[in-house]
VOKEDO-548057 format. One record per residue (C-alpha): residue number from 1; x negated, y negated, z negated; residue in one letter. Coordinates in steps of 0.5 Angstrom, whole numbers, plus 500, padded with zeros to 3 digits. Layout:
BEGIN
pos->NUM&xx->X&yy->Y&zz->Z&code->a
...
This chain:
BEGIN
pos->1&xx->459&yy->569&zz->499&code->x
pos->2&xx->460&yy->568&zz->507&code->x
pos->3&xx->461&yy->562&zz->511&code->x
pos->4&xx->469&yy->564&zz->512&code->x
pos->5&xx->470&yy->565&zz->504&code->x
pos->6&xx->466&yy->558&zz->502&code->x
pos->7&xx->471&yy->555&zz->507&code->x
pos->8&xx->477&yy->558&zz->505&code->x
pos->9&xx->476&yy->555&zz->498&code->x
pos->10&xx->475&yy->548&zz->501&code->x
pos->11&xx->481&yy->549&zz->505&code->x
pos->12&xx->489&yy->549&zz->504&code->x
pos->13&xx->494&yy->551&zz->510&code->x
pos->14&xx->493&yy->545&zz->513&code->x
pos->15&xx->485&yy->545&zz->514&code->x
pos->16&xx->479&yy->542&zz->509&code->x
pos->17&xx->482&yy->538&zz->503&code->x
pos->18&xx->478&yy->532&zz->502&code->x
pos->19&xx->478&yy->532&zz->495&code->x
pos->20&xx->475&yy->539&zz->495&code->x
pos->21&xx->469&yy->536&zz->500&code->x
pos->22&xx->466&yy->532&zz->495&code->x
pos->23&xx->459&yy->533&zz->491&code->x
pos->24&xx->463&yy->532&zz->484&code->x
pos->25&xx->468&yy->538&zz->486&code->x
pos->26&xx->463&yy->542&zz->488&code->x
pos->27&xx->458&yy->541&zz->482&code->x
pos->28&xx->464&yy->543&zz->477&code->x
pos->29&xx->465&yy->550&zz->481&code->x
pos->30&xx->457&yy->551&zz->482&code->x
pos->31&xx->458&yy->551&zz->490&code->x
pos->32&xx->453&yy->546&zz->492&code->x
pos->33&xx->447&yy->552&zz->492&code->x
pos->34&xx->452&yy->556&zz->496&code->x
pos->35&xx->452&yy->550&zz->501&code->x
pos->36&xx->445&yy->549&zz->501&code->x
pos->37&xx->444&yy->556&zz->503&code->x
pos->38&xx->448&yy->555&zz->509&code->x
pos->39&xx->446&yy->548&zz->511&code->x
pos->40&xx->440&yy->543&zz->509&code->x
pos->41&xx->441&yy->537&zz->505&code->x
pos->42&xx->438&yy->533&zz->511&code->x
pos->43&xx->443&yy->534&zz->516&code->x
pos->44&xx->448&yy->529&zz->513&code->x
pos->45&xx->453&yy->527&zz->508&code->x
pos->46&xx->457&yy->533&zz->504&code->x
pos->47&xx->463&yy->532&zz->508&code->x
pos->48&xx->459&yy->533&zz->515&code->x
pos->49&xx->455&yy->539&zz->512&code->x
pos->50&xx->462&yy->542&zz->510&code->x
pos->51&xx->464&yy->540&zz->517&code->x
pos->52&xx->458&yy->544&zz->520&code->x
pos->53&xx->459&yy->550&zz->516&code->x
pos->54&xx->466&yy->551&zz->519&code->x
pos->55&xx->465&yy->548&zz->526&code->x
pos->56&xx->458&yy->548&zz->528&code->x
pos->57&xx->455&yy->543&zz->532&code->x
pos->58&xx->452&yy->536&zz->530&code->x
pos->59&xx->447&yy->535&zz->535&code->x
pos->60&xx->447&yy->532&zz->542&code->x
pos->61&xx->447&yy->538&zz->548&code->x
pos->62&xx->442&yy->533&zz->552&code->x
pos->63&xx->437&yy->530&zz->547&code->x
pos->64&xx->438&yy->534&zz->540&code->x
pos->65&xx->440&yy->527&zz->537&code->x
pos->66&xx->445&yy->528&zz->531&code->x
pos->67&xx->452&yy->526&zz->533&code->x
pos->68&xx->458&yy->523&zz->530&code->x
pos->69&xx->464&yy->527&zz->527&code->x
pos->70&xx->469&yy->528&zz->533&code->x
pos->71&xx->475&yy->523&zz->532&code->x
pos->72&xx->480&yy->529&zz->531&code->x
pos->73&xx->476&yy->531&zz->525&code->x
pos->74&xx->474&yy->538&zz->527&code->x
pos->75&xx->467&yy->539&zz->528&code->x
pos->76&xx->462&yy->534&zz->532&code->x
pos->77&xx->462&yy->531&zz->539&code->x
pos->78&xx->457&yy->534&zz->544&code->x
pos->79&xx->453&yy->528&zz->546&code->x
pos->80&xx->450&yy->522&zz->543&code->x
pos->81&xx->452&yy->515&zz->545&code->x
pos->82&xx->447&yy->515&zz->550&code->x
pos->83&xx->449&yy->521&zz->554&code->x
pos->84&xx->456&yy->521&zz->553&code->x
pos->85&xx->461&yy->521&zz->559&code->x
pos->86&xx->468&yy->523&zz->560&code->x
pos->87&xx->469&yy->528&zz->566&code->x
pos->88&xx->476&yy->528&zz->565&code->x
pos->89&xx->477&yy->520&zz->567&code->x
pos->90&xx->471&yy->521&zz->572&code->x
pos->91&xx->467&yy->515&zz->569&code->x
pos->92&xx->461&yy->513&zz->565&code->x
pos->93&xx->462&yy->511&zz->558&code->x
pos->94&xx->463&yy->503&zz->556&code->x
pos->95&xx->456&yy->502&zz->554&code->x
pos->96&xx->453&yy->504&zz->561&code->x
pos->97&xx->458&yy->501&zz->565&code->x
pos->98&xx->455&yy->496&zz->570&code->x
pos->99&xx->458&yy->489&zz->571&code->x
pos->100&xx->456&yy->483&zz->575&code->x
pos->101&xx->453&yy->478&zz->570&code->x
pos->102&xx->453&yy->472&zz->574&code->x
pos->103&xx->460&yy->473&zz->576&code->x
pos->104&xx->462&yy->474&zz->569&code->x
pos->105&xx->459&yy->468&zz->566&code->x
pos->106&xx->462&yy->464&zz->572&code->x
pos->107&xx->469&yy->467&zz->570&code->x
pos->108&xx->468&yy->465&zz->562&code->x
pos->109&xx->464&yy->459&zz->562&code->x
pos->110&xx->467&yy->455&zz->569&code->x
pos->111&xx->474&yy->458&zz->570&code->x
pos->112&xx->474&yy->459&zz->562&code->x
pos->113&xx->478&yy->465&zz->562&code->x
pos->114&xx->478&yy->469&zz->555&code->x
pos->115&xx->473&yy->474&zz->553&code->x
pos->116&xx->479&yy->479&zz->553&code->x
pos->117&xx->481&yy->477&zz->561&code->x
pos->118&xx->473&yy->478&zz->563&code->x
pos->119&xx->472&yy->484&zz->559&code->x
pos->120&xx->479&yy->487&zz->562&code->x
pos->121&xx->476&yy->486&zz->569&code->x
pos->122&xx->470&yy->490&zz->568&code->x
pos->123&xx->474&yy->496&zz->564&code->x
pos->124&xx->471&yy->495&zz->557&code->x
pos->125&xx->473&yy->491&zz->551&code->x
pos->126&xx->471&yy->484&zz->549&code->x
pos->127&xx->467&yy->486&zz->544&code->x
pos->128&xx->462&yy->490&zz->549&code->x
pos->129&xx->462&yy->484&zz->553&code->x
pos->130&xx->460&yy->480&zz->547&code->x
pos->131&xx->454&yy->485&zz->546&code->x
pos->132&xx->452&yy->485&zz->553&code->x
pos->133&xx->452&yy->477&zz->553&code->x
pos->134&xx->448&yy->476&zz->547&code->x
pos->135&xx->443&yy->481&zz->550&code->x
pos->136&xx->442&yy->476&zz->555&code->x
pos->137&xx->441&yy->470&zz->550&code->x
pos->138&xx->449&yy->468&zz->551&code->x
pos->139&xx->454&yy->467&zz->546&code->x
pos->140&xx->461&yy->467&zz->546&code->x
pos->141&xx->465&yy->460&zz->545&code->x
pos->142&xx->467&yy->458&zz->538&code->x
pos->143&xx->474&yy->460&zz->535&code->x
pos->144&xx->476&yy->452&zz->535&code->x
pos->145&xx->474&yy->451&zz->542&code->x
pos->146&xx->477&yy->457&zz->544&code->x
pos->147&xx->484&yy->455&zz->541&code->x
pos->148&xx->483&yy->448&zz->545&code->x
pos->149&xx->482&yy->452&zz->552&code->x
pos->150&xx->488&yy->457&zz->550&code->x
pos->151&xx->493&yy->451&zz->548&code->x
pos->152&xx->491&yy->447&zz->555&code->x
pos->153&xx->493&yy->453&zz->559&code->x
pos->154&xx->500&yy->454&zz->556&code->x
pos->155&xx->499&yy->459&zz->551&code->x
pos->156&xx->504&yy->459&zz->545&code->x
pos->157&xx->499&yy->462&zz->540&code->x
pos->158&xx->494&yy->460&zz->538&code->x
pos->159&xx->496&yy->453&zz->538&code->x
pos->160&xx->494&yy->450&zz->532&code->x
pos->161&xx->488&yy->446&zz->533&code->x
pos->162&xx->485&yy->444&zz->526&code->x
pos->163&xx->478&yy->441&zz->525&code->x
pos->164&xx->475&yy->445&zz->520&code->x
pos->165&xx->470&yy->440&zz->517&code->x
pos->166&xx->476&yy->436&zz->516&code->x
pos->167&xx->480&yy->441&zz->513&code->x
pos->168&xx->475&yy->443&zz->508&code->x
pos->169&xx->474&yy->436&zz->506&code->x
pos->170&xx->482&yy->435&zz->505&code->x
pos->171&xx->482&yy->442&zz->501&code->x
pos->172&xx->475&yy->441&zz->497&code->x
pos->173&xx->474&yy->434&zz->496&code->x
pos->174&xx->481&yy->431&zz->496&code->x
pos->175&xx->484&yy->437&zz->492&code->x
pos->176&xx->490&yy->438&zz->497&code->x
pos->177&xx->494&yy->444&zz->496&code->x
pos->178&xx->494&yy->450&zz->502&code->x
pos->179&xx->502&yy->449&zz->502&code->x
pos->180&xx->501&yy->441&zz->503&code->x
pos->181&xx->496&yy->442&zz->508&code->x
pos->182&xx->500&yy->447&zz->512&code->x
pos->183&xx->506&yy->442&zz->512&code->x
pos->184&xx->501&yy->437&zz->514&code->x
pos->185&xx->499&yy->441&zz->520&code->x
pos->186&xx->505&yy->445&zz->522&code->x
pos->187&xx->503&yy->452&zz->521&code->x
pos->188&xx->504&yy->457&zz->516&code->x
pos->189&xx->500&yy->457&zz->509&code->x
pos->190&xx->497&yy->464&zz->511&code->x
pos->191&xx->493&yy->460&zz->517&code->x
pos->192&xx->490&yy->455&zz->512&code->x
pos->193&xx->488&yy->460&zz->508&code->x
pos->194&xx->485&yy->464&zz->513&code->x
pos->195&xx->481&yy->458&zz->516&code->x
pos->196&xx->478&yy->456&zz->509&code->x
pos->197&xx->476&yy->464&zz->508&code->x
pos->198&xx->472&yy->463&zz->515&code->x
pos->199&xx->469&yy->457&zz->513&code->x
pos->200&xx->467&yy->461&zz->506&code->x
pos->201&xx->471&yy->456&zz->502&code->x
pos->202&xx->475&yy->462&zz->500&code->x
pos->203&xx->474&yy->469&zz->499&code->x
pos->204&xx->475&yy->473&zz->505&code->x
pos->205&xx->480&yy->479&zz->504&code->x
pos->206&xx->482&yy->485&zz->508&code->x
pos->207&xx->489&yy->487&zz->507&code->x
pos->208&xx->490&yy->494&zz->506&code->x
pos->209&xx->495&yy->498&zz->510&code->x
pos->210&xx->501&yy->498&zz->505&code->x
pos->211&xx->500&yy->490&zz->504&code->x
pos->212&xx->501&yy->490&zz->512&code->x
pos->213&xx->508&yy->494&zz->510&code->x
pos->214&xx->510&yy->488&zz->505&code->x
pos->215&xx->508&yy->483&zz->510&code->x
pos->216&xx->512&yy->485&zz->515&code->x
pos->217&xx->518&yy->486&zz->511&code->x
pos->218&xx->517&yy->478&zz->509&code->x
pos->219&xx->516&yy->476&zz->516&code->x
pos->220&xx->522&yy->480&zz->519&code->x
pos->221&xx->526&yy->476&zz->514&code->x
pos->222&xx->522&yy->469&zz->515&code->x
pos->223&xx->521&yy->469&zz->507&code->x
pos->224&xx->515&yy->464&zz->506&code->x
pos->225&xx->509&yy->467&zz->502&code->x
pos->226&xx->502&yy->466&zz->500&code->x
pos->227&xx->497&yy->472&zz->500&code->x
pos->228&xx->492&yy->474&zz->495&code->x
pos->229&xx->492&yy->468&zz->491&code->x
pos->230&xx->489&yy->466&zz->484&code->x
pos->231&xx->493&yy->460&zz->484&code->x
pos->232&xx->499&yy->462&zz->480&code->x
pos->233&xx->497&yy->467&zz->474&code->x
pos->234&xx->489&yy->465&zz->474&code->x
pos->235&xx->485&yy->468&zz->473&code->x
pos->236&xx->489&yy->474&zz->476&code->x
pos->237&xx->491&yy->475&zz->483&code->x
pos->238&xx->497&yy->476&zz->486&code->x
pos->239&xx->498&yy->480&zz->493&code->x
pos->240&xx->504&yy->476&zz->495&code->x
pos->241&xx->507&yy->470&zz->492&code->x
pos->242&xx->514&yy->468&zz->495&code->x
pos->243&xx->514&yy->461&zz->494&code->x
pos->244&xx->521&yy->459&zz->495&code->x
pos->245&xx->523&yy->464&zz->490&code->x
pos->246&xx->518&yy->464&zz->484&code->x
pos->247&xx->517&yy->472&zz->486&code->x
pos->248&xx->510&yy->476&zz->486&code->x
pos->249&xx->509&yy->482&zz->489&code->x
pos->250&xx->503&yy->487&zz->488&code->x
pos->251&xx->501&yy->493&zz->492&code->x
pos->252&xx->498&yy->498&zz->488&code->x
pos->253&xx->494&yy->504&zz->492&code->x
pos->254&xx->494&yy->510&zz->488&code->x
pos->255&xx->487&yy->511&zz->488&code->x
pos->256&xx->484&yy->504&zz->488&code->x
pos->257&xx->489&yy->502&zz->482&code->x
pos->258&xx->488&yy->509&zz->478&code->x
pos->259&xx->485&yy->509&zz->471&code->x
pos->260&xx->481&yy->515&zz->474&code->x
pos->261&xx->477&yy->515&zz->478&code->x
pos->262&xx->477&yy->508&zz->479&code->x
pos->263&xx->477&yy->506&zz->472&code->x
pos->264&xx->483&yy->501&zz->472&code->x
pos->265&xx->484&yy->500&zz->464&code->x
pos->266&xx->490&yy->502&zz->461&code->x
pos->267&xx->493&yy->495&zz->460&code->x
pos->268&xx->491&yy->493&zz->467&code->x
pos->269&xx->498&yy->493&zz->470&code->x
pos->270&xx->501&yy->491&zz->463&code->x
pos->271&xx->497&yy->485&zz->463&code->x
pos->272&xx->498&yy->482&zz->470&code->x
pos->273&xx->506&yy->483&zz->468&code->x
pos->274&xx->505&yy->479&zz->462&code->x
pos->275&xx->501&yy->474&zz->465&code->x
pos->276&xx->507&yy->473&zz->470&code->x
pos->277&xx->512&yy->473&zz->465&code->x
pos->278&xx->508&yy->467&zz->461&code->x
pos->279&xx->509&yy->463&zz->468&code->x
pos->280&xx->516&yy->465&zz->469&code->x
pos->281&xx->514&yy->469&zz->475&code->x
pos->282&xx->518&yy->475&zz->477&code->x
pos->283&xx->513&yy->480&zz->479&code->x
pos->284&xx->514&yy->487&zz->482&code->x
pos->285&xx->509&yy->492&zz->482&code->x
pos->286&xx->510&yy->497&zz->488&code->x
pos->287&xx->506&yy->503&zz->489&code->x
pos->288&xx->503&yy->506&zz->495&code->x
pos->289&xx->507&yy->512&zz->495&code->x
pos->290&xx->514&yy->508&zz->495&code->x
pos->291&xx->512&yy->503&zz->500&code->x
pos->292&xx->510&yy->508&zz->505&code->x
pos->293&xx->516&yy->513&zz->504&code->x
pos->294&xx->521&yy->508&zz->501&code->x
pos->295&xx->520&yy->502&zz->505&code->x
pos->296&xx->528&yy->501&zz->506&code->x
pos->297&xx->529&yy->501&zz->499&code->x
pos->298&xx->523&yy->496&zz->497&code->x
pos->299&xx->526&yy->492&zz->503&code->x
pos->300&xx->533&yy->492&zz->499&code->x
pos->301&xx->530&yy->490&zz->492&code->x
pos->302&xx->526&yy->484&zz->495&code->x
pos->303&xx->533&yy->482&zz->499&code->x
pos->304&xx->537&yy->483&zz->493&code->x
pos->305&xx->532&yy->478&zz->489&code->x
pos->306&xx->532&yy->473&zz->494&code->x
pos->307&xx->539&yy->473&zz->495&code->x
pos->308&xx->539&yy->475&zz->502&code->x
pos->309&xx->543&yy->481&zz->503&code->x
pos->310&xx->548&yy->481&zz->508&code->x
pos->311&xx->554&yy->482&zz->504&code->x
pos->312&xx->556&yy->480&zz->498&code->x
pos->313&xx->562&yy->483&zz->494&code->x
pos->314&xx->565&yy->482&zz->487&code->x
pos->315&xx->566&yy->487&zz->483&code->x
pos->316&xx->573&yy->486&zz->481&code->x
pos->317&xx->575&yy->487&zz->489&code->x
pos->318&xx->572&yy->494&zz->488&code->x
pos->319&xx->575&yy->501&zz->486&code->x
pos->320&xx->572&yy->505&zz->480&code->x
pos->321&xx->571&yy->512&zz->482&code->x
pos->322&xx->568&yy->518&zz->479&code->x
pos->323&xx->562&yy->521&zz->483&code->x
pos->324&xx->560&yy->529&zz->484&code->x
pos->325&xx->553&yy->530&zz->483&code->x
pos->326&xx->552&yy->531&zz->491&code->x
pos->327&xx->555&yy->524&zz->492&code->x
pos->328&xx->551&yy->521&zz->487&code->x
pos->329&xx->544&yy->524&zz->489&code->x
pos->330&xx->545&yy->522&zz->496&code->x
pos->331&xx->547&yy->515&zz->494&code->x
pos->332&xx->541&yy->515&zz->490&code->x
pos->333&xx->536&yy->518&zz->495&code->x
pos->334&xx->538&yy->512&zz->500&code->x
pos->335&xx->538&yy->506&zz->494&code->x
pos->336&xx->534&yy->508&zz->488&code->x
pos->337&xx->526&yy->508&zz->488&code->x
pos->338&xx->526&yy->515&zz->483&code->x
pos->339&xx->531&yy->518&zz->488&code->x
pos->340&xx->536&yy->523&zz->486&code->x
pos->341&xx->537&yy->525&zz->478&code->x
pos->342&xx->537&yy->531&zz->475&code->x
pos->343&xx->543&yy->536&zz->477&code->x
pos->344&xx->546&yy->535&zz->470&code->x
pos->345&xx->547&yy->528&zz->471&code->x
pos->346&xx->554&yy->525&zz->472&code->x
pos->347&xx->556&yy->519&zz->476&code->x
pos->348&xx->561&yy->513&zz->477&code->x
pos->349&xx->561&yy->509&zz->483&code->x
pos->350&xx->564&yy->502&zz->486&code->x
pos->351&xx->568&yy->503&zz->492&code->x
pos->352&xx->571&yy->498&zz->497&code->x
pos->353&xx->574&yy->500&zz->504&code->x
pos->354&xx->572&yy->507&zz->503&code->x
pos->355&xx->565&yy->505&zz->502&code->x
pos->356&xx->561&yy->506&zz->496&code->x
pos->357&xx->557&yy->500&zz->494&code->x
pos->358&xx->554&yy->501&zz->487&code->x
pos->359&xx->553&yy->507&zz->483&code->x
pos->360&xx->551&yy->509&zz->476&code->x
pos->361&xx->548&yy->516&zz->473&code->x
pos->362&xx->549&yy->518&zz->466&code->x
pos->363&xx->549&yy->523&zz->461&code->x
pos->364&xx->554&yy->524&zz->455&code->x
pos->365&xx->553&yy->528&zz->449&code->x
pos->366&xx->555&yy->526&zz->441&code->x
pos->367&xx->558&yy->520&zz->443&code->x
pos->368&xx->551&yy->517&zz->446&code->x
pos->369&xx->551&yy->515&zz->453&code->x
pos->370&xx->544&yy->515&zz->457&code->x
pos->371&xx->544&yy->511&zz->463&code->x
pos->372&xx->539&yy->515&zz->468&code->x
pos->373&xx->540&yy->511&zz->475&code->x
pos->374&xx->543&yy->505&zz->477&code->x
pos->375&xx->543&yy->502&zz->484&code->x
pos->376&xx->547&yy->498&zz->489&code->x
pos->377&xx->547&yy->499&zz->497&code->x
pos->378&xx->542&yy->496&zz->501&code->x
pos->379&xx->547&yy->492&zz->505&code->x
pos->380&xx->551&yy->489&zz->499&code->x
pos->381&xx->550&yy->485&zz->493&code->x
pos->382&xx->555&yy->486&zz->488&code->x
pos->383&xx->555&yy->481&zz->482&code->x
pos->384&xx->558&yy->484&zz->476&code->x
pos->385&xx->558&yy->491&zz->479&code->x
pos->386&xx->553&yy->494&zz->473&code->x
pos->387&xx->558&yy->490&zz->468&code->x
pos->388&xx->564&yy->494&zz->470&code->x
pos->389&xx->561&yy->501&zz->471&code->x
pos->390&xx->558&yy->500&zz->464&code->x
pos->391&xx->565&yy->498&zz->461&code->x
pos->392&xx->567&yy->505&zz->464&code->x
pos->393&xx->562&yy->509&zz->461&code->x
pos->394&xx->564&yy->513&zz->455&code->x
pos->395&xx->560&yy->513&zz->448&code->x
pos->396&xx->560&yy->508&zz->442&code->x
pos->397&xx->552&yy->508&zz->444&code->x
pos->398&xx->549&yy->507&zz->451&code->x
pos->399&xx->542&yy->507&zz->452&code->x
pos->400&xx->537&yy->506&zz->458&code->x
pos->401&xx->530&yy->505&zz->460&code->x
pos->402&xx->527&yy->500&zz->464&code->x
pos->403&xx->520&yy->500&zz->468&code->x
pos->404&xx->516&yy->493&zz->468&code->x
pos->405&xx->514&yy->495&zz->475&code->x
pos->406&xx->520&yy->493&zz->478&code->x
pos->407&xx->525&yy->490&zz->472&code->x
pos->408&xx->524&yy->484&zz->467&code->x
pos->409&xx->531&yy->487&zz->463&code->x
pos->410&xx->535&yy->481&zz->464&code->x
pos->411&xx->540&yy->486&zz->468&code->x
pos->412&xx->541&yy->489&zz->461&code->x
pos->413&xx->541&yy->483&zz->457&code->x
pos->414&xx->547&yy->480&zz->461&code->x
pos->415&xx->551&yy->486&zz->459&code->x
pos->416&xx->549&yy->486&zz->452&code->x
pos->417&xx->544&yy->491&zz->451&code->x
pos->418&xx->538&yy->489&zz->446&code->x
pos->419&xx->531&yy->491&zz->447&code->x
pos->420&xx->529&yy->496&zz->441&code->x
pos->421&xx->522&yy->498&zz->443&code->x
pos->422&xx->517&yy->497&zz->449&code->x
pos->423&xx->510&yy->501&zz->451&code->x
pos->424&xx->504&yy->497&zz->454&code->x
pos->425&xx->503&yy->503&zz->459&code->x
pos->426&xx->506&yy->509&zz->461&code->x
pos->427&xx->501&yy->515&zz->464&code->x
pos->428&xx->502&yy->519&zz->471&code->x
pos->429&xx->498&yy->523&zz->475&code->x
pos->430&xx->497&yy->523&zz->482&code->x
pos->431&xx->494&yy->527&zz->488&code->x
pos->432&xx->493&yy->521&zz->492&code->x
pos->433&xx->499&yy->523&zz->496&code->x
pos->434&xx->505&yy->522&zz->491&code->x
pos->435&xx->505&yy->520&zz->483&code->x
pos->436&xx->508&yy->525&zz->479&code->x
pos->437&xx->511&yy->525&zz->472&code->x
pos->438&xx->506&yy->528&zz->467&code->x
pos->439&xx->512&yy->532&zz->464&code->x
pos->440&xx->511&yy->537&zz->469&code->x
pos->441&xx->504&yy->538&zz->467&code->x
pos->442&xx->504&yy->539&zz->460&code->x
pos->443&xx->498&yy->543&zz->457&code->x
pos->444&xx->502&yy->550&zz->456&code->x
pos->445&xx->505&yy->550&zz->463&code->x
pos->446&xx->498&yy->548&zz->466&code->x
pos->447&xx->495&yy->556&zz->467&code->x
pos->448&xx->501&yy->557&zz->472&code->x
pos->449&xx->500&yy->551&zz->476&code->x
pos->450&xx->493&yy->549&zz->477&code->x
pos->451&xx->488&yy->553&zz->481&code->x
pos->452&xx->482&yy->552&zz->476&code->x
pos->453&xx->484&yy->552&zz->468&code->x
pos->454&xx->479&yy->552&zz->462&code->x
pos->455&xx->483&yy->553&zz->456&code->x
pos->456&xx->477&yy->549&zz->452&code->x
pos->457&xx->479&yy->543&zz->456&code->x
pos->458&xx->484&yy->538&zz->454&code->x
pos->459&xx->490&yy->537&zz->459&code->x
pos->460&xx->487&yy->531&zz->462&code->x
pos->461&xx->480&yy->534&zz->463&code->x
pos->462&xx->484&yy->540&zz->467&code->x
pos->463&xx->488&yy->535&zz->471&code->x
pos->464&xx->481&yy->532&zz->473&code->x
pos->465&xx->478&yy->538&zz->474&code->x
pos->466&xx->483&yy->540&zz->479&code->x
pos->467&xx->482&yy->534&zz->483&code->x
pos->468&xx->488&yy->529&zz->480&code->x
pos->469&xx->488&yy->522&zz->478&code->x
pos->470&xx->491&yy->518&zz->472&code->x
pos->471&xx->495&yy->512&zz->473&code->x
pos->472&xx->497&yy->507&zz->468&code->x
pos->473&xx->503&yy->503&zz->470&code->x
pos->474&xx->505&yy->497&zz->467&code->x
pos->475&xx->510&yy->500&zz->461&code->x
pos->476&xx->517&yy->501&zz->459&code->x
pos->477&xx->522&yy->498&zz->455&code->x
pos->478&xx->528&yy->501&zz->451&code->x
pos->479&xx->535&yy->498&zz->451&code->x
pos->480&xx->541&yy->500&zz->447&code->x
pos->481&xx->548&yy->497&zz->447&code->x
pos->482&xx->552&yy->499&zz->441&code->x
pos->483&xx->560&yy->498&zz->442&code->x
């Protein structure tokens, strides 16, 4: 096998595929010996060795030391940190920039400029400044002292001056809650949590990027919350608890919350849902692909739950209308996490001032109606909308399903539906870019769908062999209305 053939197996049209550049993936296909022929294991990690096979390089042109992967992902840098320089900008690297130590110390300690301001004067970062000062035996000011100096200079942020020892005493010994302390000091609960974490009293959490997206939505609409708290469904944690609305939000990464490869138990998400129900908390479990690609819909769900929608329109003022599939699909794509329904789904909608504000998608056969979609516009809250749409549906029996991830089923109970069955968990597959319904990968279809198929293996084993993960969500309920 040539290097080009080896690289082509690990690539798609966009380049190297990360899930194929792993030791387990190569071992299953007996490709490790081939990689060892091209580059010795002492070179580095599996991914670095594969990158070397494709792009070459990996050693400094000056001294021959190992270099780091290039930020573009293609190959390695030509020089090590010691010998790197950028000809394009005509200046040496930051670690070789000369600066006047005495002047820097005077600016920082006497004139009390911030580390960022001093570093900018010499053209490098505040981290580099800190390292250079430590080399000379100097340390940066502690955080609390820095806050005090900044507040005196007229900075509006940070402006919360809190004595850490007093804060720790109030939280640990006096038993005051973080919410109470935030009110006492006139700051956000998250500020108190962060200070306690810095003092080693609480665990330090680094938010994931999907948690940052949810936090941005909550901050945008001035919704108060506590992040990463164990206080509400002990011993389990909630990523965000909305203190004014008794609502919890979980941000589930497709990789980190998978049954395979991360070993989350089948009942992991159901147990968290059940613990929240027991405490009377409405819990949303949003998944990474939806948070990233359907952010506006998730924002709408949060606003609806908190009753913060801009427009409230009673269903009685709306006109009932039939929708063709294209109208229904367009509306669901904009307002429903599952997007457009199948093309055999019919639609009914509520319209006011020629604007569609709520819609239901359904199938009808043999006097039984199955609801496939229901959603309202992002800008509208339509009280009584679902009831009006259900009243207009055909059939003596109406069935539907709800996902515990986003619904407690009260919408159906209020209209007269009864719960007929429930499941603790529902299984899905993921390629770690999106979550895919398992029905697409029934075993009979796998030979045509998968690159590698072994008839002696189960459906799940074949999916894992091809780099897919397995996810168990928090379960579903079935609801029936008999008229």
